[in-house]
matplotlib code that plots the C-alpha trace (Angstrom):
import matplotlib.pyplot as plt

x = [0.0, 1.3, 2.7, 2.3, 4.1, 7.2, 7.1, 7.3, 10.2, 12.1, 11.4, 13.0, 16.2, 19.1, 20.4, 17.1, 16.8, 20.4, 19.9, 16.8, 18.5, 21.6, 19.4, 17.6, 20.8, 22.2, 19.3, 16.9, 13.2, 10.8, 7.1, 5.3, 2.9, 5.6, 6.5, 10.0, 10.9, 7.7, 7.3, 5.1, 3.8, 4.5, 8.1, 8.4, 9.9, 11.1, 9.8, 8.0, 4.3, 1.8, 1.0, -2.1, -3.9, -1.6, -2.8, -1.6, 1.2, 2.9, 6.6, 6.9, 10.7, 13.4, 17.1, 19.6, 22.5, 24.8, 23.5, 23.4, 26.3, 26.6, 29.1, 30.3, 31.0, 32.7, 35.1, 36.2, 36.5, 39.6, 39.7, 40.1, 43.8, 42.8, 40.0, 42.3, 45.1, 42.9, 40.7, 39.8, 37.7, 36.5, 36.3, 32.8, 34.3, 36.0, 33.6, 29.8, 30.4, 32.4, 29.7, 28.8, 32.4, 33.2, 30.2, 30.7, 34.3, 33.5, 30.9, 33.4, 35.9, 33.5, 32.2, 35.8, 36.0, 33.1, 31.9, 34.6, 32.8, 30.4, 28.1, 28.1, 24.5, 23.3, 25.4, 24.6, 20.9, 20.9, 20.3, 20.8, 18.2, 19.4, 19.8, 23.5, 22.2, 20.1, 20.9, 20.8, 17.5, 16.0, 17.2, 15.8, 12.4, 12.3, 11.7, 13.4, 16.7, 17.5, 17.0, 19.3, 21.9, 21.8, 22.2, 25.1, 26.8, 26.3, 27.7, 30.8, 31.3, 31.1, 33.9, 36.0, 35.3, 36.5, 39.9, 40.2, 39.4, 41.2, 44.4, 43.6, 42.8, 45.9, 47.9, 46.3, 46.9, 46.4, 42.7, 42.0, 44.6, 45.7, 42.7, 42.3, 39.7, 37.7, 36.8, 35.1, 31.7, 32.0, 32.9, 29.8, 27.7, 29.0, 28.2, 24.7, 24.2, 24.8, 23.0, 19.8, 19.7, 21.0, 19.0, 19.9, 17.1, 16.6, 19.6, 22.9, 24.6, 24.0, 23.4, 22.7, 20.1, 19.7, 16.1, 14.7, 16.1, 14.1, 11.0, 10.2, 9.0, 5.4, 3.7, 0.5, 0.3, 4.1, 5.7, 8.1, 11.2, 12.5, 15.5, 14.0, 15.9, 14.2, 15.6, 14.4, 11.0, 10.7, 11.7, 9.6, 12.2, 13.8, 17.2, 18.5, 16.6, 15.0, 11.2, 9.1, 7.3, 5.4, 2.2, 1.8, 3.5, 2.8, 6.2, 5.1, 7.8, 10.3, 8.5, 7.1, 3.4, 1.9, -1.5, -1.6, -3.1, -6.3, -5.3, -2.5, -4.8, -5.1, -1.8, -2.8, -3.9, -6.4, -8.2, -8.1, -9.7, -12.5, -13.2, -13.3, -15.6, -17.6, -20.9, -20.4, -20.5, -23.9, -23.1, -20.6, -20.3, -17.7, -15.6, -15.5, -12.0, -10.4, -10.1, -13.8, -14.8, -12.6, -14.0, -17.5, -16.7, -15.2, -18.2, -20.6, -18.5, -18.8, -22.5, -23.5, -21.4, -22.1, -19.4, -16.8, -14.6, -12.5, -9.2, -10.3, -10.7, -8.5, -7.5, -6.3, -6.7, -3.6, -0.5, 0.2, 3.7, 6.8, 9.0, 12.2, 14.2, 13.0, 16.1, 16.7, 16.7, 13.2, 12.1, 13.7, 11.6, 8.4, 9.4, 10.0, 6.8, 5.0, 6.5, 5.4, 1.9, 1.7, 2.7, 0.2, -2.6, -1.8, -2.2, -5.6, -6.7, -5.8, -7.9, -4.9, -4.8, -2.6, 1.0, 3.5, 6.3, 8.8, 6.9, 6.4, 10.1, 10.8, 8.5, 10.2, 13.6, 12.5, 11.1, 14.3, 16.4, 14.4, 17.5, 20.5, 23.0, 25.9, 24.4, 26.8, 25.5, 25.8, 25.9, 29.3, 30.3, 29.9, 26.3, 25.5, 26.5, 24.9, 21.6, 21.1, 21.4, 18.3, 19.6, 17.1, 19.2, 16.4, 14.0, 10.9, 7.6, 4.9, 3.2, -0.3, 0.5, 4.0, 4.8, 7.2, 10.4, 11.9, 11.1, 13.0, 13.8, 16.1, 18.3, 21.2, 21.1, 22.8, 21.2, 22.6, 25.7, 26.9, 27.5, 24.2, 22.6, 19.3, 18.9, 16.8, 16.1, 12.3, 10.0, 6.5, 3.2, 1.4, -2.0, -3.6, -2.1, -4.3, -3.1, -1.2, -0.5, 3.1, 4.6, 6.3, 8.5, 8.9, 12.1, 10.9, 8.8, 10.4, 9.3, 9.7, 12.7, 14.6, 13.4, 14.6, 18.0, 18.9, 16.9, 16.1, 12.3, 9.2, 5.8, 2.3, 0.2, 3.1, 1.5, 4.9, 5.6, 6.4, 7.3, 10.3, 10.0, 12.7, 11.9, 14.2, 14.0, 13.5, 13.7, 14.0, 10.8, 9.6, 6.6, 3.5, 3.3, 3.5, 7.3, 7.2, 6.7, 9.9, 11.8, 11.0, 11.3, 14.8, 15.3, 19.0, 20.6, 21.8, 25.2, 28.2, 29.8, 26.5, 25.9, 29.3, 29.8, 26.2, 27.1, 26.6, 29.3, 30.3, 26.7, 24.9, 22.1, 19.7, 20.3, 19.2, 16.3, 13.6, 12.7, 9.0, 7.6, 4.2, 2.3, -0.8, -3.0, -3.0, -2.7, 1.0, 1.0, 4.7, 3.9, 1.0, 3.2, 5.9, 3.4, 1.9, 5.4, 6.2, 2.9, 3.0, 5.2, 2.5, -0.7, -2.3, -5.5, -6.8, -6.1, -2.4, -1.0, -3.0, -1.7, -0.3, 2.1, 0.6, -3.0, -5.5, -7.1, -7.9, -10.3, -9.1, -5.5, -6.0, -7.8, -4.8, -2.5, -4.3, -4.8, -1.0, -0.3, -2.7, -0.9, 2.5, 1.5, -0.1, 3.2, 5.0, 2.5, 3.2, 7.0, 6.9, 7.8, 4.9, 1.2, -0.2, -3.0, -0.5, 1.5, -1.6, -2.5, 0.8, 0.7, 2.6, 3.0, 5.4, 7.7, 10.9, 11.5, 13.5, 10.8, 8.1, 9.7, 10.5, 6.9, 5.6, 8.0, 6.9, 3.2, 3.5, 5.2, 2.5, -0.3, 1.1, 1.0, -2.5, -3.7, -2.2, -4.0, -7.3, -6.7, -5.9, -9.1, -11.2, -9.8, -10.4, -13.9, -14.5, -12.8, -14.9, -18.0, -16.9, -16.5, -20.1, -21.4, -19.1, -21.2, -21.0, -20.9, -17.8, -18.5, -22.0, -20.7, -18.4, -20.8, -23.3, -20.7, -19.6, -16.2, -16.6, -14.3, -11.6, -11.8, -12.0, -9.1, -6.9, -7.8, -8.2, -5.4, -6.2, -9.9, -9.1, -7.7, -10.0]
y = [0.0, 3.5, 5.4, 9.1, 10.3, 8.2, 9.0, 12.7, 12.1, 10.2, 12.9, 15.5, 13.6, 15.2, 11.8, 11.1, 14.7, 14.4, 11.0, 12.0, 15.2, 13.1, 10.6, 13.4, 15.3, 12.2, 11.6, 9.5, 10.0, 9.6, 10.0, 12.6, 9.8, 8.1, 8.8, 8.0, 7.6, 6.1, 4.3, 1.3, -0.3, 0.6, -0.3, 2.3, -0.1, 2.0, 1.5, 3.3, 4.3, 5.9, 9.6, 9.1, 6.4, 4.9, 3.1, -0.3, -0.8, 2.5, 3.3, 5.1, 5.0, 5.1, 4.9, 5.7, 3.5, 5.9, 5.0, 1.2, -0.6, -3.7, -6.5, -5.7, -2.1, -3.1, -5.4, -2.3, -0.1, 1.1, -2.3, -4.2, -5.1, -6.8, -8.8, -9.9, -11.0, -13.1, -15.1, -17.9, -15.3, -13.0, -15.0, -16.3, -19.1, -20.4, -19.6, -19.1, -16.3, -14.1, -11.5, -11.3, -11.0, -8.3, -6.2, -6.7, -5.6, -2.7, -1.5, -2.1, 0.0, 2.9, 2.6, 3.2, 6.4, 7.9, 11.3, 11.3, 8.5, 9.3, 6.6, 8.1, 9.5, 6.0, 4.1, 6.5, 6.0, 2.2, 0.6, -3.2, -5.2, -8.8, -11.5, -10.5, -7.6, -9.8, -10.6, -14.1, -13.3, -12.4, -15.7, -17.6, -16.0, -17.9, -21.1, -23.0, -24.5, -25.8, -22.3, -20.8, -23.5, -22.8, -19.0, -19.6, -21.7, -18.8, -16.4, -18.6, -18.7, -14.9, -14.8, -17.0, -14.8, -11.7, -13.2, -14.6, -11.3, -9.2, -11.0, -10.2, -6.5, -6.0, -6.5, -3.3, -0.6, 2.0, 1.1, -0.2, 1.3, -0.7, -2.9, -3.9, -5.9, -2.7, -2.9, -6.3, -4.8, -2.7, -5.9, -7.6, -4.5, -4.6, -8.3, -7.8, -4.8, -6.9, -10.0, -8.1, -5.5, -6.8, -7.6, -10.1, -12.0, -10.7, -8.3, -8.5, -9.1, -8.9, -5.2, -2.7, -0.1, 3.0, 3.9, 0.8, -1.4, 0.6, -1.4, -4.1, -7.6, -9.0, -11.8, -9.7, -7.1, -6.4, -4.0, -5.4, -4.1, -3.8, -2.4, 0.1, 1.8, 5.1, 5.7, 2.3, 2.8, 6.3, 5.1, 2.0, -0.1, -2.6, -4.0, -7.4, -9.0, -5.9, -6.2, -3.0, -2.1, 0.9, -1.0, -2.5, -0.1, 3.6, 5.3, 8.9, 9.3, 8.8, 11.5, 8.9, 8.9, 5.8, 4.2, 1.0, -2.1, -2.9, -6.6, -5.6, -3.7, -6.6, -8.3, -9.9, -13.4, -13.6, -10.5, -11.7, -15.0, -13.2, -10.9, -13.9, -15.9, -13.2, -14.4, -17.4, -15.1, -15.3, -12.3, -9.6, -6.7, -4.2, -5.5, -9.1, -10.4, -11.8, -15.2, -15.2, -14.4, -17.1, -19.6, -18.6, -19.1, -22.6, -23.5, -22.5, -24.5, -27.6, -26.9, -26.3, -29.1, -32.3, -34.2, -31.6, -32.7, -30.6, -31.7, -30.4, -26.8, -24.8, -22.1, -22.1, -19.1, -20.2, -21.4, -25.2, -24.6, -24.9, -22.0, -21.0, -23.1, -26.3, -27.8, -30.5, -33.2, -32.2, -32.4, -35.9, -36.9, -35.7, -37.6, -40.8, -40.6, -40.0, -43.1, -45.1, -43.8, -44.6, -48.2, -48.4, -46.9, -49.5, -52.2, -50.9, -50.5, -54.2, -55.1, -56.6, -54.9, -57.5, -56.6, -59.4, -59.0, -58.4, -55.4, -53.9, -54.1, -52.5, -49.5, -49.3, -49.2, -46.4, -44.3, -44.9, -43.7, -40.7, -38.6, -40.1, -41.8, -40.1, -36.6, -34.2, -31.9, -28.4, -26.3, -24.8, -21.2, -20.7, -21.7, -19.9, -16.5, -17.0, -18.1, -14.7, -12.8, -11.4, -13.0, -15.8, -18.0, -20.5, -20.4, -18.8, -20.2, -17.6, -17.4, -16.2, -13.3, -12.5, -10.1, -10.9, -8.9, -8.3, -10.6, -13.9, -13.0, -10.3, -12.6, -12.3, -8.5, -8.0, -4.6, -3.4, -1.3, -0.3, 3.3, 3.8, 6.9, 6.0, 2.9, 3.0, 0.5, 1.0, 0.0, -0.6, -1.1, -4.4, -3.6, -0.5, 0.9, 3.0, 6.1, 5.3, 1.7, 0.4, -0.3, -3.6, -5.6, -9.4, -11.2, -14.7, -17.5, -17.4, -19.0, -17.1, -19.2, -18.1, -14.5, -14.3, -15.9, -13.9, -10.7, -10.3, -10.1, -12.3, -11.9, -12.2, -14.7, -15.8, -18.3, -19.8, -20.4, -23.9, -25.9, -28.1, -31.5, -34.1, -37.8, -40.8, -43.3, -46.9, -46.5, -49.6, -51.3, -49.9, -50.2, -48.3, -45.8, -42.1, -42.1, -43.3, -39.8, -38.4, -41.4, -40.9, -37.1, -35.8, -33.2, -32.8, -33.3, -29.8, -28.8, -27.1, -30.4, -31.8, -28.5, -28.5, -32.1, -33.3, -36.6, -38.6, -41.1, -40.9, -41.5, -38.6, -37.1, -37.3, -41.0, -41.4, -39.0, -37.4, -33.7, -32.9, -29.4, -28.8, -26.2, -24.6, -24.9, -28.7, -32.0, -33.0, -36.2, -36.9, -37.1, -39.5, -41.7, -41.7, -42.8, -45.5, -46.9, -46.8, -48.4, -51.2, -53.1, -52.7, -53.3, -56.7, -56.3, -58.9, -56.5, -55.9, -57.4, -55.0, -51.7, -49.2, -46.4, -43.5, -44.5, -45.2, -48.6, -49.8, -47.6, -49.4, -48.8, -45.2, -44.5, -45.8, -43.7, -40.5, -41.1, -41.6, -38.5, -36.5, -37.5, -36.9, -33.3, -32.7, -33.8, -31.2, -28.5, -29.0, -28.7, -24.9, -23.0, -20.5, -21.4, -20.3, -18.2, -16.5, -15.3, -14.0, -12.0, -10.1, -6.4, -5.7, -2.0, -2.9, -5.0, -4.1, -5.2, -8.3, -9.3, -8.7, -10.8, -13.6, -13.6, -13.6, -16.5, -18.8, -17.9, -18.9, -22.2, -23.0, -22.1, -24.4, -27.3, -26.4, -26.1, -29.5, -30.9, -29.5, -31.2, -34.5, -34.2, -33.5, -36.6, -38.7, -37.5, -38.5, -41.9, -42.8, -41.7, -43.9, -46.9, -46.5, -45.6, -47.2, -45.7, -42.1, -39.4, -37.5, -34.4, -34.0, -34.8, -31.8, -29.5, -29.8, -28.3, -24.7, -23.8, -26.8, -25.4, -24.7, -28.3, -29.9, -27.8, -29.0, -32.6, -32.4, -34.9, -37.3, -37.6, -37.9, -41.4, -42.2]
z = [0.0, -0.9, 2.1, 1.3, 4.5, 3.9, 0.2, 0.9, 3.3, 0.6, -2.1, 0.2, 0.5, -1.5, -2.9, -4.7, -6.0, -7.3, -8.8, -10.8, -12.0, -13.1, -15.0, -17.0, -17.7, -19.3, -21.5, -19.4, -20.3, -17.3, -17.8, -15.6, -14.8, -12.7, -9.1, -7.9, -5.1, -3.6, -0.3, 0.4, 3.5, 7.1, 6.6, 3.8, 1.2, -1.8, -5.3, -8.1, -8.3, -10.6, -10.1, -12.2, -14.1, -16.7, -19.8, -20.9, -23.5, -22.8, -22.4, -19.1, -18.6, -21.3, -20.3, -23.1, -24.1, -22.4, -18.9, -19.4, -17.7, -19.8, -19.6, -23.1, -22.1, -18.8, -20.8, -22.7, -19.6, -17.7, -16.0, -19.3, -18.8, -15.5, -17.2, -20.0, -17.6, -15.4, -17.8, -15.4, -13.5, -16.3, -19.5, -20.3, -22.3, -19.1, -16.3, -16.2, -13.6, -16.0, -16.5, -12.8, -11.7, -14.2, -13.3, -9.5, -9.6, -11.9, -9.3, -6.5, -8.4, -8.8, -5.3, -4.1, -6.1, -4.2, -5.6, -8.3, -10.1, -12.9, -11.5, -7.9, -8.0, -9.0, -6.5, -3.7, -4.0, -3.8, -0.5, 0.0, 1.9, 1.3, 3.9, 4.3, 6.4, 8.6, 12.2, 13.7, 15.4, 12.0, 10.5, 13.4, 12.7, 9.4, 11.3, 8.4, 9.4, 5.9, 4.4, 7.1, 6.4, 2.7, 3.4, 5.7, 3.0, 0.5, 3.0, 3.5, -0.3, -0.5, 2.1, 0.0, -3.0, -1.1, -0.4, -3.9, -5.6, -3.0, -4.2, -7.8, -7.1, -5.0, -8.2, -9.5, -6.9, -9.7, -9.7, -6.2, -4.0, -0.9, 0.1, 3.7, 5.7, 6.0, 2.3, 2.8, 3.4, 0.3, -1.7, -0.3, -1.2, -4.8, -5.2, -3.7, -6.1, -9.2, -7.7, -7.1, -9.8, -13.1, -16.2, -18.8, -20.4, -24.1, -23.7, -25.6, -22.3, -18.6, -17.7, -15.0, -15.9, -13.5, -12.7, -14.5, -11.7, -9.1, -10.0, -7.5, -8.5, -8.9, -10.8, -11.3, -14.1, -14.2, -16.6, -19.1, -20.9, -24.4, -26.1, -28.6, -31.4, -31.9, -35.4, -36.8, -35.2, -36.8, -40.3, -40.0, -41.9, -39.6, -40.6, -39.6, -36.8, -35.2, -34.6, -34.8, -31.6, -32.7, -33.7, -30.2, -27.8, -27.2, -27.9, -27.2, -24.5, -27.3, -29.3, -31.7, -32.3, -34.0, -33.9, -31.7, -33.3, -31.2, -31.0, -28.6, -26.3, -23.9, -22.9, -19.7, -20.5, -17.6, -18.8, -22.4, -21.3, -19.5, -22.4, -24.8, -22.6, -20.8, -22.4, -20.0, -17.0, -15.2, -13.0, -14.1, -11.7, -10.4, -7.5, -8.6, -8.7, -11.8, -10.2, -9.2, -12.8, -14.2, -11.7, -12.7, -16.4, -15.6, -13.5, -16.4, -18.9, -16.7, -16.2, -19.8, -21.4, -19.5, -21.4, -20.3, -17.4, -14.9, -16.4, -19.8, -18.8, -21.1, -18.6, -15.0, -12.7, -10.8, -12.4, -12.5, -13.8, -11.7, -10.9, -12.8, -10.3, -11.9, -13.4, -16.1, -13.4, -12.4, -16.0, -16.2, -13.2, -14.9, -18.1, -16.2, -14.3, -17.6, -19.0, -16.0, -16.3, -20.0, -19.2, -16.5, -18.7, -21.3, -18.7, -17.7, -21.3, -21.9, -18.8, -17.2, -13.8, -12.1, -11.8, -11.2, -8.8, -11.6, -13.0, -9.5, -8.9, -12.3, -11.4, -8.0, -9.6, -12.0, -9.1, -7.1, -10.0, -10.8, -10.2, -12.3, -10.1, -11.6, -11.5, -9.9, -7.3, -8.7, -5.5, -6.3, -5.8, -9.5, -9.6, -6.4, -7.7, -11.1, -9.6, -7.9, -11.2, -12.9, -16.2, -16.8, -18.9, -18.7, -21.6, -20.0, -21.0, -21.9, -18.5, -18.2, -16.0, -16.9, -19.7, -22.5, -22.8, -26.2, -29.0, -29.3, -32.9, -31.5, -29.4, -31.8, -31.7, -35.0, -35.1, -31.8, -31.1, -27.6, -28.8, -30.6, -29.0, -30.6, -28.4, -25.2, -22.5, -22.2, -19.3, -20.7, -18.9, -19.6, -18.2, -16.9, -13.6, -11.3, -9.5, -6.3, -7.4, -7.3, -10.8, -10.9, -13.2, -13.4, -12.3, -13.3, -11.9, -8.4, -5.2, -1.9, -0.9, -4.0, -3.7, -0.1, -0.7, -3.8, -3.5, 0.2, 0.1, -0.2, -1.8, -0.5, -2.4, -4.6, -7.0, -7.7, -4.0, -2.9, 0.2, -0.3, 1.4, 1.2, 1.9, 2.2, -0.7, 0.3, 4.1, 6.2, 7.2, 10.6, 12.9, 11.6, 14.5, 15.1, 14.9, 11.3, 9.9, 11.5, 10.2, 6.5, 6.5, 5.9, 8.6, 9.3, 5.9, 4.9, 6.3, 4.7, 3.5, 2.2, 0.3, -1.2, -2.1, -2.2, -0.6, 2.6, 3.2, -0.5, -1.8, -3.6, -1.5, -4.5, -4.7, -1.1, -0.9, -3.1, -3.0, -3.4, -3.9, -2.5, -4.6, -3.3, -6.4, -6.9, -5.2, -5.2, -7.2, -6.5, -2.8, -3.4, -5.6, -3.0, -0.3, -2.6, -3.1, 0.6, 1.7, -0.8, 1.7, 4.4, 2.4, 2.8, 0.9, -1.6, -4.5, -3.4, -6.6, -8.8, -7.2, -9.6, -8.8, -10.8, -11.2, -8.4, -8.8, -5.3, -3.1, 0.1, -0.7, -1.8, 1.5, 3.4, 1.1, 1.7, 5.4, 5.8, 3.7, 5.8, 9.0, 7.4, 6.5, 9.9, 11.4, 9.3, 10.2, 13.9, 13.5, 13.3, 16.4, 16.2, 15.4, 12.1, 13.7, 16.0, 13.0, 11.3, 14.4, 14.5, 14.0, 10.8, 11.6, 14.4, 12.2, 10.6, 6.9, 8.0, 10.5, 8.0, 5.3, 7.7, 8.9, 5.3, 4.4, 7.2, 6.8, 3.1, 4.1, 6.6, 4.1, 1.5, 3.9, 5.1, 1.4, 0.7, 3.8, 2.4, -0.9, 0.8, 3.0, -0.1, -1.8, 1.3, 1.5, -2.1, -1.7, 1.3, -0.7, -3.6, -1.3, -0.3, -3.8, -6.4, -9.3, -7.9, -10.6, -9.5, -11.5, -10.1, -6.7, -6.9, -8.7, -5.8, -3.4, -2.9, -4.4, -6.7, -9.4, -6.8, -5.4, -8.8, -10.0, -7.1, -7.7, -11.5, -12.5, -9.7, -10.4, -14.1, -13.4, -10.5]

ax = plt.figure().add_subplot(projection="3d")
ax.plot(x, y, z, "-o")
ax.set_aspect("equal")
plt.show()
């Protein structure tokens, strides 16, 4: 929420006045509709807001090439001789951290210069709020020891970087003078600066962009960015791979006035979906949320077309996709599970529901080897520094709420020149922004754990949020009592050696355990499959030989599976040091930023567990009903309940096979 009092206090500070003046004197174009600095929340978190209502598809900030600190430019800077002489640290053909290292040391160099640096107004206005500034008490408030351990490892790696690069910089006293331990905090600051502020996706190289990087992150209606060549747009004759923006973006801030094609008016997929299907809305009135409208559409689809099922709905109001942290190994898991399901569907289709012991063992072996045995653990210092960059080397899918940056066709940038004064880095609105609203950009599909580790903040209602749960693979048989849940949950696995080497007694962690991400919007099938596999050794029903891993075939066994999963999740929920309701009742106005983000993080973690518990309880309720009424119409069963679309959406893939 916009904080007018703290905003006025910020606007009166000399450093902000000087920074804005410096930007404009060097060619930056900032719309009169934009308010910077702006303060938000009781804590006065700094960002950018709208002074008035702002239309969609409009350039609101344009930063000229002159003010962009790109990796390419830094390589040609006064530090170029150092970069050339120490290629293992600064050559991108040798290390993945080359761009990050170059930018971080360049910022450190200019920070040392103080007011003598051209970049001083920019560097002076930036304040760091990452976890490196947190006290031990703030870390304890997270109530997540694995997250604390991971952060402590990152911090230890930063310490190693300081001593490594201090040795390099001491060879160049003409640039860095005589460095002492007193400069360590400045080195940390410079690394945090690049880690939290750089852009990279769809740019020629990783870059720092003054003013543009003052926008905070959101998944909802974020602004996007493009490199726009004013001269090419004006002439209307793109050369090489440049794609014209003038038909879909308002370029008036660049003194270019062209008519926008109406088909680009709506860029938010949710709103476009509502507009396309609004005839299916029974009630359409002001104040109804986008999510409510979409649920109403989906409800009407299911009601009007009796043959339509929940899993066939062509739009989801909450993302089912993973976050950007999903790596190739996670994708391999999905592929292998899909292969198993195809085999099991074939068995069902052939009406051969009995699995012999050999096939059961084969499925078990596939599950156990979901993560390749020879996969190396990638938690090295190199990966750690790269992960914090806003570079998005991953190939982002077109997400329903995220806005695209520059076109993929421009990725070669054969039209771009570092010295071209007609090129601007442009922040463009995606949807309409109301007066007083904060203007956001989009860092990627990030969960709160990632955002906290690499940016120092968390988000309310983060649809990409997840609860990371790690379970032992193939644990020893044990008595089925209340202690069994603590035995199969990996609780004390993350320490410095495990993070660094990824092994326990020489065996890779991922061979011994399986990580499962609980997402709020759906039943976590990976967890159900794990419990099925675990309980197979305990199940003594007459249909024991017909049990499948990915498809429910036995009502009795499924009831046991979901009952066990419910108790497992309840055990997890009780492990937090503060009750969920107690956290909700805390007065946010009395919290510092660190306390607020820690609170927000642990509330999000607890809510993910509670949401998964709700999904499990709904499934249990349905299973027990099916046991009593084997011919129950599942769709009608849900349609007779309130929030039916929400419930069906969460269980959509499970009931598809049920």
